[in-house]
C-alpha positions as CSV (number, residue, x, y, z in Angstrom):
1,X,64.3,10.3,13.7
2,X,61.0,8.8,14.2
3,X,59.1,9.9,11.1
4,X,55.9,8.4,8.8
5,X,56.3,7.3,5.4
6,X,54.8,9.2,3.0
7,X,52.6,8.1,0.4
8,X,50.2,9.7,-2.4
9,X,46.2,8.6,-1.2
10,X,45.5,6.9,-3.9
11,X,48.7,4.2,-3.1
12,X,46.9,3.6,0.0
13,X,43.4,3.2,-1.9
14,X,42.1,6.8,-0.9
15,X,41.2,8.9,-3.8
16,X,42.4,12.3,-3.4
17,X,39.4,14.0,-4.6
18,X,37.6,12.8,-1.6
19,X,40.0,14.2,0.9
20,X,40.0,17.7,-1.4
21,X,35.9,17.3,-1.0
22,X,36.5,16.5,3.0
23,X,38.3,20.1,3.1
24,X,36.1,21.8,1.2
25,X,32.7,20.5,3.1
26,X,34.3,21.6,6.6
27,X,35.4,25.0,4.8
28,X,31.9,25.7,3.6
29,X,30.8,25.0,7.2
30,X,32.7,27.4,8.6
31,X,34.8,25.1,10.8
32,X,37.6,26.8,11.7
33,X,40.4,24.2,11.1
34,X,43.6,24.5,13.1
35,X,45.2,21.2,11.0
36,X,44.3,17.9,9.6
37,X,46.9,14.9,9.3
38,X,45.6,11.5,7.7
39,X,47.4,8.1,7.8
40,X,46.4,4.9,6.3
41,X,48.4,2.1,6.4
42,X,51.6,3.0,8.8
43,X,51.9,6.3,5.8
44,X,51.3,9.5,6.0
45,X,49.0,11.1,3.1
46,X,47.9,14.6,4.1
47,X,49.8,17.1,6.4
48,X,47.8,19.8,6.2
49,X,48.3,23.2,8.6
50,X,45.6,26.1,8.4
51,X,47.7,29.8,8.6
52,X,48.5,30.8,11.0
53,X,49.1,27.8,12.2
54,X,51.9,25.7,11.4
55,X,53.7,22.3,11.7
56,X,55.8,23.3,14.6
57,X,52.9,25.6,16.0
58,X,52.0,24.0,19.8
59,X,48.3,23.7,19.9
60,X,46.0,23.1,23.7
61,X,44.9,19.7,23.0
62,X,42.1,20.1,26.3
63,X,41.5,16.7,27.1
64,X,43.4,14.9,24.8
65,X,45.4,15.2,28.2
66,X,43.1,12.5,29.8
67,X,44.8,10.5,27.3
68,X,48.1,10.7,28.1
69,X,47.5,10.7,32.1
70,X,46.1,7.4,31.5
71,X,49.4,6.4,29.9
72,X,51.4,7.8,32.7
73,X,48.8,5.7,34.9
74,X,50.0,2.5,32.9
75,X,53.5,2.9,33.7
76,X,53.5,3.2,37.2
77,X,51.2,0.3,37.0
78,X,54.1,-1.7,34.9
79,X,56.8,-0.4,37.6
80,X,54.2,-2.0,40.2
81,X,53.9,1.5,42.3
82,X,50.0,1.3,42.1
83,X,47.4,-1.4,41.4
84,X,43.6,-0.3,39.7
85,X,42.2,-1.5,42.9
86,X,43.8,1.2,45.2
87,X,41.9,3.6,46.8
88,X,43.1,6.9,45.6
89,X,42.7,8.1,49.0
90,X,45.7,5.8,49.7
91,X,47.8,7.9,48.4
92,X,46.7,11.2,49.5
93,X,46.3,11.2,53.1
94,X,47.0,14.8,54.0
95,X,43.3,15.2,52.3
96,X,41.4,12.5,54.6
97,X,40.3,12.4,57.6
98,X,37.2,10.9,59.6
99,X,34.8,12.8,58.1
100,X,36.0,11.7,54.4
101,X,32.9,10.3,52.6
102,X,32.9,6.9,52.6
103,X,32.6,7.0,48.8
104,X,35.2,8.9,48.1
105,X,37.1,6.4,49.9
106,X,36.2,3.1,47.8
107,X,37.1,5.2,44.5
108,X,39.7,3.6,43.1
109,X,42.3,4.3,40.5
110,X,40.0,2.3,37.8
111,X,37.2,3.9,38.7
112,X,38.6,7.0,37.8
113,X,40.3,5.9,34.1
114,X,37.1,5.0,33.5
115,X,35.1,8.1,34.7
116,X,33.0,6.0,36.9
117,X,34.0,8.1,39.9
118,X,31.7,9.4,42.9
119,X,31.3,13.0,41.7
120,X,29.5,14.3,38.5
121,X,31.7,17.1,37.3
122,X,34.7,18.7,38.0
123,X,34.8,19.5,41.7
124,X,38.0,22.4,41.3
125,X,35.6,24.3,38.8
126,X,33.2,25.4,42.0
127,X,36.2,27.7,43.4
128,X,39.6,27.4,41.1
129,X,41.2,29.7,43.7
130,X,41.7,26.5,46.2
131,X,43.6,23.3,45.7
132,X,42.3,21.6,42.3
133,X,43.6,18.1,43.8
134,X,42.3,18.7,47.3
135,X,38.7,19.9,45.8
136,X,38.2,15.7,44.7
137,X,38.3,14.4,48.4
138,X,36.1,17.4,50.2
139,X,33.9,18.0,47.7
140,X,30.3,16.3,49.0
141,X,30.1,13.0,46.0
142,X,27.0,12.7,44.3
143,X,26.7,9.2,43.8
144,X,28.4,5.6,44.5
145,X,31.9,4.8,42.7
146,X,31.9,2.5,40.2
147,X,28.3,2.6,39.0
148,X,27.7,5.4,36.2
149,X,29.7,7.6,34.1
150,X,29.8,11.0,35.0
151,X,32.8,13.5,32.8
152,X,34.6,14.4,35.9
153,X,37.9,16.0,34.5
154,X,38.9,16.3,38.6
155,X,39.5,12.7,38.3
156,X,42.0,12.7,35.5
157,X,43.8,15.7,37.3
158,X,44.1,13.7,40.5
159,X,45.8,11.3,38.8
160,X,48.1,13.4,37.1
161,X,48.9,14.7,40.6
162,X,49.6,11.1,41.4
163,X,52.0,10.2,38.9
164,X,54.0,13.7,39.8
165,X,53.6,12.3,43.5
166,X,55.2,9.3,42.8
167,X,58.0,10.1,40.3
168,X,58.8,13.4,41.6
169,X,58.5,15.0,37.8
170,X,56.3,16.9,36.1
171,X,54.2,14.3,34.3
172,X,54.9,15.0,30.6
173,X,58.6,15.1,31.7
174,X,58.1,11.3,33.1
175,X,56.4,10.3,29.8
176,X,59.1,11.9,27.8
177,X,62.0,9.7,29.3
178,X,59.9,6.6,29.2
179,X,58.2,7.0,26.1
180,X,57.5,9.7,23.9
181,X,61.2,10.5,23.6
182,X,61.9,7.4,21.2
183,X,59.5,8.6,19.2
184,X,61.0,12.4,19.0
185,X,57.9,14.2,20.9
186,X,58.4,18.0,20.3
187,X,60.8,19.3,23.2
188,X,59.1,22.5,23.3
189,X,56.0,20.7,24.4
190,X,54.9,21.3,27.9
191,X,51.9,21.0,30.3
192,X,50.3,24.0,31.8
193,X,50.1,23.8,35.7
194,X,47.3,24.6,38.2
195,X,47.7,27.5,40.1
196,X,49.1,25.3,42.8
197,X,52.1,23.8,40.5
198,X,50.3,20.5,39.2
199,X,50.4,19.3,35.5
200,X,46.6,20.1,34.3
201,X,46.4,16.2,33.7
202,X,42.8,17.0,32.1
203,X,43.3,19.4,29.8
204,X,46.8,21.2,30.0
205,X,48.8,19.5,26.8
206,X,50.2,21.9,24.4
207,X,51.9,19.7,21.8
208,X,52.1,19.7,18.2
209,X,48.9,17.7,15.9
210,X,52.1,15.5,15.1
211,X,53.1,14.8,18.1
212,X,49.3,13.5,19.3
213,X,49.2,11.5,15.9
214,X,52.7,9.9,17.1
215,X,50.8,8.6,20.3
216,X,47.7,7.4,18.3
217,X,50.0,5.4,16.0
218,X,51.9,4.1,19.2
219,X,48.3,2.8,20.9
220,X,47.3,1.5,17.5
221,X,50.3,-0.7,16.9
222,X,49.5,-1.6,20.9
223,X,52.4,0.0,22.3
224,X,55.1,-1.7,20.0
225,X,57.7,0.4,17.3
226,X,60.5,0.7,15.7
227,X,61.5,3.6,17.3
228,X,64.1,6.3,16.3
229,X,67.3,4.6,17.4
230,X,66.0,2.0,14.8
231,X,65.3,-0.7,18.1
232,X,61.8,-2.1,18.0
233,X,60.3,-1.7,21.6
234,X,57.6,-2.0,23.5
235,X,57.0,0.8,25.2
236,X,53.8,0.2,26.7
237,X,51.6,-2.8,28.1
238,X,49.4,-4.0,24.6
239,X,46.8,-5.8,27.4
240,X,46.4,-2.0,29.0
241,X,46.1,-0.4,25.5
242,X,43.5,-2.9,24.7
243,X,41.1,-2.2,27.7
244,X,41.8,1.3,27.3
245,X,40.5,1.6,24.0
246,X,37.6,-0.4,24.5
247,X,33.9,-0.1,25.5
248,X,34.3,0.1,29.4
249,X,31.5,2.4,30.2
250,X,28.0,3.7,28.7
251,X,28.0,7.3,27.5
252,X,24.1,7.2,26.4
253,X,23.0,9.2,29.5
254,X,25.2,12.2,29.0
255,X,26.5,12.2,25.3
256,X,24.7,15.0,23.9
257,X,25.6,13.9,20.1
258,X,26.2,10.3,19.3
259,X,30.3,11.2,18.7
260,X,29.9,11.0,22.6
261,X,27.6,8.5,23.0
262,X,29.2,5.2,21.8
263,X,30.9,4.7,25.1
264,X,34.5,5.4,27.0
265,X,37.3,3.0,27.7
266,X,40.1,4.3,30.1
267,X,40.4,7.9,29.3
268,X,39.6,7.2,25.8
269,X,36.5,7.7,24.2
270,X,34.9,5.3,21.5
271,X,33.8,6.1,17.8
272,X,30.9,5.5,16.2
273,X,32.8,3.2,13.9
274,X,33.9,0.6,16.1
275,X,37.4,2.5,16.8
276,X,38.8,5.1,19.4
277,X,39.4,8.6,19.9
278,X,41.4,10.5,21.6
279,X,39.0,13.6,22.3
280,X,39.8,17.3,23.6
281,X,37.1,20.2,23.7
282,X,36.7,21.9,20.6
283,X,37.7,20.1,17.7
284,X,40.9,18.3,19.1
285,X,40.4,14.9,17.7
286,X,43.0,11.8,17.3
287,X,40.3,9.0,15.6
288,X,41.1,5.4,15.1
289,X,39.5,3.2,12.8
290,X,40.6,0.1,12.8
291,X,38.9,-1.7,10.1
292,X,40.0,1.1,7.6
293,X,43.6,1.0,9.2
294,X,42.9,4.5,9.1
295,X,44.1,7.7,11.8
296,X,43.1,11.3,11.7
297,X,44.2,13.9,13.8
298,X,42.5,17.4,13.7
299,X,42.8,20.6,15.3
300,X,40.1,23.2,15.6
301,X,38.3,25.4,17.1
302,X,34.3,24.0,17.0
303,X,33.5,26.1,20.4
304,X,30.2,27.8,19.8
305,X,29.2,25.7,17.1
306,X,26.7,23.9,17.8
307,X,27.4,20.0,17.2
308,X,31.0,21.5,15.9
309,X,32.2,18.3,16.7
310,X,30.0,16.0,15.1
311,X,30.1,17.6,11.6
312,X,34.0,16.8,11.8
313,X,33.4,13.2,12.3
314,X,29.7,13.7,9.9
315,X,32.4,14.6,7.6
316,X,34.9,12.2,7.3
317,X,32.3,8.9,7.5
318,X,30.5,10.5,4.9
319,X,32.9,11.7,2.3
320,X,36.2,10.1,3.1
321,X,35.1,6.4,4.4
322,X,33.0,5.4,1.6
323,X,35.8,6.2,-0.7
324,X,38.3,4.2,0.7
325,X,39.6,0.5,-0.8
326,X,41.2,-2.2,0.5
327,X,43.8,-2.1,-2.3
328,X,45.7,0.9,-4.0
329,X,43.7,2.8,-6.6
330,X,44.2,1.2,-10.3
331,X,45.0,4.1,-11.7
332,X,48.0,5.6,-14.2
333,X,50.5,7.9,-12.2
334,X,49.8,10.8,-14.1
335,X,46.4,10.5,-13.0
336,X,47.5,10.0,-9.3
337,X,49.7,13.2,-9.6
338,X,46.9,15.5,-11.2
339,X,44.6,14.5,-8.6
340,X,46.8,14.8,-5.9
341,X,48.1,18.0,-7.0
342,X,44.6,19.5,-7.4
343,X,44.1,18.4,-3.1
344,X,47.2,20.3,-2.8
345,X,46.0,23.3,-4.6
346,X,43.2,23.3,-2.5
347,X,44.7,22.8,1.3
348,X,47.4,25.6,0.2
349,X,44.9,27.8,-0.2
350,X,42.8,27.2,2.8
351,X,43.2,29.1,5.9
352,X,41.6,30.8,8.9
353,X,39.2,32.8,6.9
354,X,37.2,36.1,7.9
355,X,33.5,36.0,8.9
356,X,31.7,35.2,6.2
357,X,28.2,36.5,5.6
358,X,25.4,33.8,5.4
359,X,24.2,31.9,2.7
360,X,20.3,33.1,3.7
361,X,21.3,36.9,3.8
362,X,21.4,37.2,-0.1
363,X,19.9,40.7,-0.2
364,X,23.3,42.0,1.3
365,X,26.1,41.3,-1.2
366,X,29.9,41.8,-0.2
367,X,30.8,45.4,0.3
368,X,33.5,46.8,-1.9
369,X,34.4,49.5,0.3
370,X,33.7,50.8,3.7
371,X,29.7,51.7,3.7
372,X,28.7,55.0,2.8
373,X,26.4,55.2,6.3
374,X,30.0,54.9,8.3
375,X,31.7,57.6,6.0
376,X,29.0,59.9,6.6
377,X,29.1,59.3,10.6
378,X,32.6,59.7,10.5
379,X,32.2,62.6,8.3
380,X,29.5,64.5,9.1
381,X,30.3,67.9,7.5
382,X,29.8,65.7,3.9
383,X,33.3,66.4,2.7
384,X,35.0,64.3,-0.1
385,X,36.0,61.1,1.8
386,X,38.5,60.1,-1.1
387,X,39.9,63.5,-1.2
388,X,40.1,64.2,2.4
389,X,43.3,63.7,3.8
390,X,43.0,64.9,7.0
391,X,40.4,61.7,7.4
392,X,43.4,59.5,7.4
393,X,46.7,58.4,9.4
394,X,49.6,58.0,7.9
395,X,48.6,54.0,6.9
396,X,46.0,55.0,4.9
397,X,43.0,54.5,7.6
398,X,39.8,55.8,7.5
399,X,38.9,58.7,9.7
400,X,39.0,57.2,13.3
401,X,35.1,57.1,15.8
402,X,35.4,57.7,18.8
403,X,32.6,57.0,21.4
404,X,32.1,57.4,25.3
405,X,30.7,54.6,26.6
406,X,27.8,54.6,29.1
407,X,28.7,53.0,32.8
408,X,29.2,49.2,32.3
409,X,29.7,46.3,34.4
410,X,33.1,46.0,32.3
411,X,34.4,49.4,33.3
412,X,34.9,49.8,29.8
413,X,35.0,53.8,29.4
414,X,35.6,54.5,25.8
415,X,35.8,53.1,22.3
416,X,37.9,53.8,19.2
417,X,38.1,52.4,15.7
418,X,40.3,53.0,12.7
419,X,38.9,51.4,9.8
420,X,40.5,50.6,6.6
421,X,38.6,48.3,3.8
422,X,41.7,46.7,2.6
423,X,44.7,47.0,5.2
424,X,44.7,47.0,9.0
425,X,41.8,48.3,10.9
426,X,41.8,48.4,14.4
427,X,39.4,48.2,17.9
428,X,40.8,49.9,20.8
429,X,38.7,49.6,24.2
430,X,39.9,51.7,27.3
431,X,38.8,50.1,30.4
432,X,39.9,50.9,34.4
433,X,40.9,48.3,36.0
434,X,40.9,48.2,39.8
435,X,44.2,46.3,40.3
436,X,45.9,49.0,37.8
437,X,46.8,53.0,38.7
438,X,46.3,53.7,35.2
439,X,43.3,52.9,32.3
440,X,43.8,49.4,30.2
441,X,44.2,50.1,26.3
442,X,43.0,47.0,24.5
443,X,44.1,47.7,20.6
444,X,42.7,44.6,18.7
445,X,44.1,44.6,15.2
446,X,41.9,42.9,12.4
447,X,41.2,42.7,8.6
448,X,37.7,43.5,7.0
449,X,37.7,40.5,4.4
450,X,41.3,39.5,5.3
451,X,42.8,38.5,8.5
452,X,45.3,40.3,10.7
453,X,47.4,38.8,13.4
454,X,48.5,40.8,16.7
455,X,48.9,40.3,20.4
456,X,45.6,40.5,22.4
457,X,46.6,43.2,24.9
458,X,46.5,42.1,29.3
459,X,46.4,38.2,27.9
460,X,49.2,38.2,25.9
461,X,47.5,35.7,23.6
462,X,48.6,35.7,19.6
463,X,45.3,36.1,17.8
464,X,44.2,36.2,14.5
465,X,41.0,38.7,13.5
466,X,38.7,39.3,10.6
467,X,35.4,41.0,10.4
468,X,32.7,41.7,7.9
469,X,30.1,44.6,7.2
470,X,26.7,42.7,7.8
471,X,25.0,45.6,7.0
472,X,25.6,49.8,6.2
473,X,25.7,50.0,9.9
474,X,26.5,46.7,11.1
475,X,30.4,45.3,11.6
476,X,31.1,41.7,12.8
477,X,34.3,41.2,14.3
478,X,35.7,37.7,15.4
479,X,39.2,37.4,17.1
480,X,40.7,33.9,16.6
481,X,42.8,32.9,19.9
482,X,46.3,30.9,19.4
483,X,48.1,29.0,22.3
484,X,46.9,28.2,25.7
485,X,43.7,30.2,25.2
486,X,41.9,28.3,22.2
487,X,38.6,30.2,21.2
488,X,37.4,33.7,20.0
489,X,36.4,36.6,21.3
490,X,33.3,38.3,19.1
491,X,32.4,41.5,18.2
492,X,29.2,43.0,17.1
493,X,28.7,46.7,16.3
494,X,26.0,48.4,15.5
495,X,25.6,52.4,14.4
496,X,23.8,55.1,14.3
497,X,24.5,58.3,13.5
498,X,25.7,59.1,17.2
499,X,25.1,56.1,18.6
500,X,26.8,52.4,19.1
501,X,25.9,49.7,20.5
502,X,28.6,46.5,20.7
503,X,27.5,43.0,21.8
504,X,30.8,41.2,23.0
505,X,30.9,37.1,23.4
506,X,33.8,35.2,24.6
507,X,34.0,31.8,23.5
508,X,37.1,31.0,26.1
509,X,37.3,28.4,29.0
510,X,38.8,30.5,31.4
511,X,40.0,34.4,30.9
512,X,38.5,37.2,28.5
513,X,35.4,37.6,30.9
514,X,35.2,41.6,30.0
515,X,34.6,40.9,26.9
516,X,30.9,39.5,27.4
517,X,28.2,41.6,27.6
518,X,27.1,45.0,25.7
519,X,28.2,48.2,25.9
520,X,26.5,51.6,24.7
521,X,27.8,54.9,23.6
522,X,28.2,58.2,21.7
523,X,29.8,59.3,19.3
524,X,32.7,62.5,20.4
525,X,32.3,65.5,19.3
526,X,35.1,66.7,17.4
């Protein structure tokens, strides 16, 4: 088995207290972390997963996929099937004709690895129902290739298509055969495909955090490691790794944050501390800090949080790095164990949490029960709620609130709420769908000040959801999406005596579009 040796943080010069401080800081900043793995001097000192995520949960790695695509291209280079200076059009003659723009014909594989193509953005996103690969060759370019940096995800997608075309295999299968199986990469891992059967080389990798940490370790060792069979192998060309992880392109014009303005190699970012990062949207970060002999892997969902990724970086830079010493910490074993036990206690406690009241909102303490206003809306006759069994269902939930919705762009016709302060609450939305002969019913379970899991209707996506009363008449629900769709769907429900207004917001790349916008409705008469 290919596994990492484990050590107490103090044994590799890291105080357990600084790791604990790092975890607590991110928690206080309400950064939805999914995992954090920390290695120093080739030893694993932290492996933390935030429930419901677990060690074997596959996670969407988004643009970390690009780094895997680069590794596959490096293997093709070693097999002499391609060269870096080849025009990409040489391998896709079916998409090229006399009208193909000369800047597209001039785009090389090297240009694409360095994000110096002739396109300023992903070409396939203009029409995702058309051939994603073909779009790269037919979209009018914006500038000469090989000049300036633009983050072009379609470049990675086309490079992945090139790998699959020349090998006749899905790209991840090719990588497993050549590299990843030697490190016991998870067998369940896979890559999402585009509608035309090509692996999404720019953002489609589904893998565990440990899988990615193993690849980061391989890069850190310049391609040579002791494999799972005990044999020392060079799996990647060290010169190509050196190039890929160096600063080849300037990103200062497009990088909105310091972490994205430090430069770019070949499908691998530079970081502010002289290292490099396999970088994925939403907090998927595989960070190498060679001067500190430190590797860190995080998964998270920072989408919708301005500068969320930078919060993770800065927490590592400002809390963890200053505490690291070059030698083991000179403390007695009992002290080391006590500090580590305190870290473990905090780590075990942390999980994906319900929404929290903003600290500035001191006027509204956490409600210990369902708001009196809501009880009054649900029971307009003024009956004693605690003794009114007719107002509760078999699960002990509070009475159902039902609303007829005004006509809306999203097509929802009615809304229903089952509310329970301590148990499972349910938001039910009924929607008329043109593709279905019967209305769609979305039942979304959530907890109030606790989390509840479920499968999101229609999409089949696993989720965990929690809610909080912002005011007596305002409920905020956040649904964390888990799986291929990493992101969230959020609801703010504003109750009046006989009306409801709902503000819906989906923060997810591709789907859940019906959950964007506003709804208004009236309480149904009993």
